[in-house]
C-alpha positions in Angstrom: 100.4 111.7 157.8 100.6 111.1 161.6 99.4 113.5 164.2 103.0 113.9 165.4 104.2 115.0 161.9 101.3 117.4 161.6 102.5 119.0 164.9 106.0 119.3 163.5 104.6 121.1 160.5 102.8 123.6 162.6 106.2 124.6 164.1 108.1 124.5 160.8 105.4 126.6 159.1 105.5 129.1 162.0 109.2 129.5 161.4 108.5 129.9 157.6 106.0 132.8 158.4 108.9 134.8 159.9 111.5 134.5 157.2 110.1 137.5 155.2 110.8 139.7 158.2 113.7 140.6 155.9 111.2 142.7 153.9 110.5 145.2 156.6 112.9 147.8 155.1 111.6 147.4 151.5 108.6 149.8 151.7 110.7 152.5 153.5 113.8 152.4 151.3 113.1 155.8 149.6 112.5 157.4 153.0 115.8 155.9 154.3 117.6 157.3 151.3 116.0 160.7 151.9 117.3 160.6 155.5 120.9 160.0 154.3 121.1 162.1 151.1 124.9 162.2 151.0 125.1 158.3 150.8 125.4 156.4 147.5 122.0 154.9 146.6 123.6 151.4 146.1 124.9 151.6 149.7 121.5 152.6 150.9 120.0 149.6 149.0 122.4 147.4 151.0 120.2 147.9 154.0 118.1 145.3 152.2 121.0 143.5 150.5 123.2 142.9 153.6 120.4 140.8 155.2 120.6 137.9 152.7 124.4 138.1 152.6 124.6 137.4 156.4 121.8 134.9 156.0 124.1 132.9 153.7 127.1 133.1 156.1 124.9 132.2 159.0 123.3 129.2 157.3 126.7 127.9 156.2 128.0 128.2 159.8 125.0 126.4 161.2 125.1 123.6 158.7 128.9 123.0 158.7 129.8 123.5 162.3 126.7 123.4 164.5 124.4 120.8 162.9 126.6 117.9 164.1 126.3 119.0 167.7 123.2 121.1 168.3 119.6 120.2 167.4 117.9 122.0 164.6 115.1 123.0 167.0 117.6 124.9 169.2 119.2 126.7 166.2 115.9 127.6 164.7 114.6 129.2 168.0 118.0 130.8 168.8 118.1 132.4 165.3 114.5 133.6 165.7 115.3 135.2 169.0 118.4 137.0 167.5 116.2 138.2 164.6 113.7 139.7 166.9 116.2 141.4 169.2 118.1 142.8 166.1 115.0 144.2 164.5 113.8 145.9 167.7 117.4 147.3 168.2 117.1 149.2 164.9 113.8 150.7 166.2 115.3 151.8 169.5 118.8 152.9 168.8 120.5 151.5 165.6 119.1 154.2 163.2 121.1 157.4 163.6 123.5 156.5 160.7 123.6 154.3 157.7 126.4 152.2 159.3 124.2 151.5 162.3 121.4 150.5 160.0 123.7 148.1 158.1 124.8 146.6 161.4 121.2 146.0 162.4 120.5 144.4 159.0 123.5 142.2 159.3 122.3 140.9 162.7 118.8 140.3 161.3 120.4 138.3 158.5 122.3 136.1 160.9 119.1 135.3 162.7 117.1 134.5 159.6 119.9 132.4 158.1 120.0 130.2 161.2 116.2 130.0 161.3 115.7 129.3 157.6 118.5 126.7 157.2 117.5 124.7 160.3 113.7 124.7 159.6 114.3 123.8 156.0 116.6 120.9 157.0 113.9 119.7 159.4 111.7 119.0 156.4 114.4 116.9 154.8 114.8 115.0 158.1 111.1 113.9 158.3 109.8 113.9 154.7 110.9 112.2 151.5 110.2 112.1 147.8 106.9 113.6 146.6 105.8 114.3 150.1 108.9 116.4 150.7 108.2 118.3 147.5 104.6 119.0 148.6 105.7 120.0 152.1 108.4 122.4 150.7 105.7 123.9 148.4 103.4 124.6 151.3 106.5 126.0 153.2 106.8 128.6 150.4 103.1 129.5 150.8 103.7 130.3 154.5 106.8 132.3 153.7 104.6 134.3 151.3 101.9 134.8 153.9 104.6 136.1 156.2 105.7 138.5 153.6 102.2 140.0 153.5 102.2 140.3 157.3 105.6 141.9 157.7 105.3 144.3 154.8 101.8 145.3 155.9 103.0 146.0 159.4 106.0 147.9 158.1 103.9 150.1 155.8 101.3 150.8 158.5 103.8 151.5 161.3 106.2 153.5 159.1 103.7 155.9 157.6 104.8 158.8 159.7 108.4 157.8 160.6 110.4 155.0 158.9 112.1 153.9 162.1 108.7 152.9 163.5 108.5 150.2 160.8 110.9 148.1 162.9 108.3 147.9 165.7 106.9 145.1 163.5 109.5 142.7 165.0 107.4 142.6 168.2 105.0 140.4 166.3 107.7 137.7 166.1 107.2 136.7 169.7 104.1 134.5 169.3 105.8 132.5 166.5 108.7 131.8 168.8 106.3 130.3 171.4 104.7 128.1 168.7 108.2 126.9 167.6 109.1 126.0 171.2 105.9 123.9 171.5 105.7 122.2 168.1 109.2 121.9 166.5 110.8 118.5 166.5 114.5 118.2 167.6 115.6 117.0 164.2 118.5 114.6 163.5 122.0 115.6 164.2 124.1 115.6 161.1 126.5 112.5 160.8 130.2 113.1 161.4 131.8 113.7 158.0 134.8 111.8 157.0 135.7 114.2 154.1 135.7 117.9 153.5 132.1 119.1 152.9 133.1 121.0 149.8 134.9 118.0 148.3 131.9 115.9 149.0 129.4 118.3 147.4 127.7 116.8 144.3 128.3 118.4 141.0 124.6 119.1 140.5 124.4 121.0 143.8 127.3 123.2 142.6 125.6 123.9 139.3 122.1 124.7 140.8 123.8 127.0 143.4 125.5 129.0 140.6 122.3 129.1 138.6 120.2 130.2 141.6 122.7 133.0 142.4 122.4 134.4 138.9 118.6 134.1 138.7 118.1 135.7 142.1 120.6 138.4 141.3 118.2 139.5 138.5 115.0 138.9 140.5 116.2 141.2 143.3 116.2 144.1 140.9 112.5 144.6 141.7 112.7 144.5 145.5 115.8 146.8 145.5 114.1 149.4 143.2 110.3 149.2 143.7 110.3 152.0 146.3 112.5 154.1 144.0 110.4 153.3 140.9 107.2 154.3 142.6 108.7 157.6 143.8 110.5 158.5 140.5 107.4 157.8 138.4 105.2 159.8 140.7 103.1 156.8 141.7 103.0 157.3 145.5 105.1 156.9 148.6 105.5 154.4 151.6 101.9 153.1 151.4 102.1 152.4 147.7 105.5 150.7 148.0 104.2 148.6 150.9 101.1 147.6 148.8 103.3 146.7 145.8 105.5 144.6 148.0 102.5 142.9 149.6 101.2 141.9 146.1 104.7 140.5 145.4 104.5 138.4 148.6 101.0 137.1 147.7 102.5 135.4 144.7 104.0 132.8 147.0 100.6 131.5 148.0 99.6 130.0 144.6 103.3 129.2 143.9 103.5 126.9 146.9 100.2 125.2 145.9 101.3 124.3 142.4 104.9 123.2 143.0 104.0 119.5 143.5 101.9 119.2 140.3 104.4 121.3 138.3 107.2 119.0 139.2 105.1 115.9 138.6 104.4 117.1 135.0 107.6 118.8 133.9 110.2 117.3 136.3 113.4 119.5 136.3 112.2 121.5 133.4 109.8 123.1 135.8 112.7 125.3 136.9 113.4 127.1 133.6 109.6 127.4 133.3 109.5 129.4 136.5 112.4 131.7 135.3 110.3 132.4 132.2 107.4 133.7 134.3 109.9 136.0 136.1 111.2 137.2 132.8 107.7 138.4 131.9 107.7 140.4 135.2 111.0 142.0 134.4 109.8 143.2 131.0 106.5 144.5 132.4 108.3 146.4 135.2 110.5 148.1 132.6 107.4 149.2 130.6 104.8 149.7 133.3 103.4 153.3 133.2 101.1 153.0 136.2 100.9 151.6 139.7 98.6 148.7 138.9 101.0 147.4 136.2 104.0 147.7 138.6 102.0 145.4 141.0 101.2 142.9 138.3 104.9 142.9 137.2 106.0 142.3 140.8 103.5 139.5 141.1 104.8 137.7 138.0 108.4 138.1 139.1 107.6 136.7 142.6 105.4 133.9 141.2 108.4 132.6 139.2 110.8 133.0 142.1 108.6 131.5 144.8 107.8 128.5 142.6 111.5 128.0 141.9 112.7 128.1 145.5 111.0 124.8 146.7 112.0 123.2 143.4 115.6 124.2 144.0 115.5 122.9 147.6 113.9 119.6 146.5 116.5 119.3 143.7 119.4 119.9 146.1 118.0 117.4 148.6 117.3 114.8 145.9 120.9 115.0 144.7 122.5 114.8 148.2 123.4 111.9 150.4 122.0 112.0 154.0 125.5 112.9 155.2 126.0 116.6 154.3 122.5 117.1 153.1 121.9 120.1 155.5 125.2 121.6 154.2 124.2 121.2 150.6 120.8 122.8 151.3 122.7 125.6 153.0 125.0 126.0 150.0 121.9 126.2 147.7 120.4 128.9 149.9 123.7 130.7 150.1 123.7 131.1 146.3 120.2 132.5 146.5 121.0 134.8 149.4 124.3 136.0 147.9 122.3 136.9 144.7 119.9 139.0 146.8 122.8 140.7 148.7 125.0 141.5 145.7 122.3 142.5 143.3 122.4 146.3 144.0 126.2 146.5 143.8 126.4 144.3 140.7 123.8 146.2 138.7 125.2 149.6 139.8 128.6 148.5 138.5 127.4 147.0 135.1 125.0 149.8 134.4 127.5 152.6 135.1 128.5 152.9 131.4 124.8 153.4 130.6 124.2 156.1 133.3 123.2 153.8 136.1 119.5 154.4 135.4 116.9 152.0 136.7 115.9 151.3 133.1 119.4 150.2 132.1 119.6 147.9 135.0 116.4 146.1 134.0 117.5 145.8 130.4 120.7 144.1 131.5 118.7 141.9 133.9 116.4 140.8 131.1 119.4 139.7 128.9 120.9 137.7 131.8 117.5 136.1 132.6 117.1 134.9 129.0 120.6 133.4 129.1 119.7 131.5 132.3 116.5 130.2 130.7 118.3 128.9 127.7 120.9 127.1 129.9 118.1 125.6 132.0 116.2 124.2 129.1 119.3 122.5 127.9 120.7 121.2 131.2 117.5 120.2 133.0 115.8 118.1 130.3 115.9 114.9 132.4 116.0 113.8 136.0 119.5 113.2 137.4 120.7 109.6 138.3 120.4 110.5 142.0 116.8 111.6 141.6 115.9 108.5 139.6 117.5 106.3 142.3 115.5 108.0 145.1 112.3 107.6 143.2 113.0 103.9 142.6 113.8 103.3 146.3 110.6 105.1 147.4 108.5 103.0 145.0 110.1 99.8 146.3 109.4 100.8 149.9 105.8 101.7 149.0 105.4 98.4 147.4 106.5 96.6 150.5 103.9 98.3 152.5 
């Protein structure tokens, strides 16, 4: 790998470190709920859920309208600046009502969506094949390291007052400086001759839907971990922050094994990751103590964080260069929509069973099993587009 590409990766991985700034509200959710006791708990959970919803909308806007005219470096940095200002705004003044908090979360989501889509698309611009899969895997590792950083800061700063957790967004500033220095401009998306939705490959549509359903289930843990710890008498903000940090740590080994996992199992690696998350769901439902809750969260996150780069590589490998950034954004939109709608979905489907946390997890386990069965059937082989890309890269390697 050239020195220039290594510099690019420093900037891309700096951006990756900041994506999990979306986890800042997770350790303090029970305290936010206590501050607004008259609000429905599902609406309080949307303080977390609204972030990925607006991430999805922002990413689609960037990829469909801006990517043909503005460099990916500019959109990455602009999104990062918006994210920082939005988070600090919650600390200073957007915290006196739940509506203000939701507005702040929405702005944070817009910033992260622009940052994530553009930095992710930069990988597809400069890396191909196995190298792209490896780079995306390490990208997930840095996302996980960022999760440890932001959750740790949130738990430490918010120990006395939950609003102080949002001071963590001051730590975004050094990463913005690194991005300014190291990020490449990226390639402008080619002008499209057809509607982007009409040009979307069938496999991208399917993986988007599957990703949505899987993440819908995964998000059960993040949406409820603070409430689980409080209701089971296992601790408060510090313990919720510690559990979320353990969850974030799972991304480190996940990113390191993605390349070898795909090499051995190809597309079947995806349902394998969902099976690991299923074990985490079951353990969360049964865990009587804090340590087991942490182990459950680690397993859930290990599956999810291993799946994300596999999903991105799958979407990129099944896309033509024209519209690739949009297809990646659509895939991430499915993931982000699953995160956003999870609290509302499980509140609705669990209502006949009392809307308890336990009933939500049982429903989630059933859905996860269905997704695994579908994945084992559908992803037995590489797609024709993936096979064509592998053949092209082997021919190019042979020429050199």
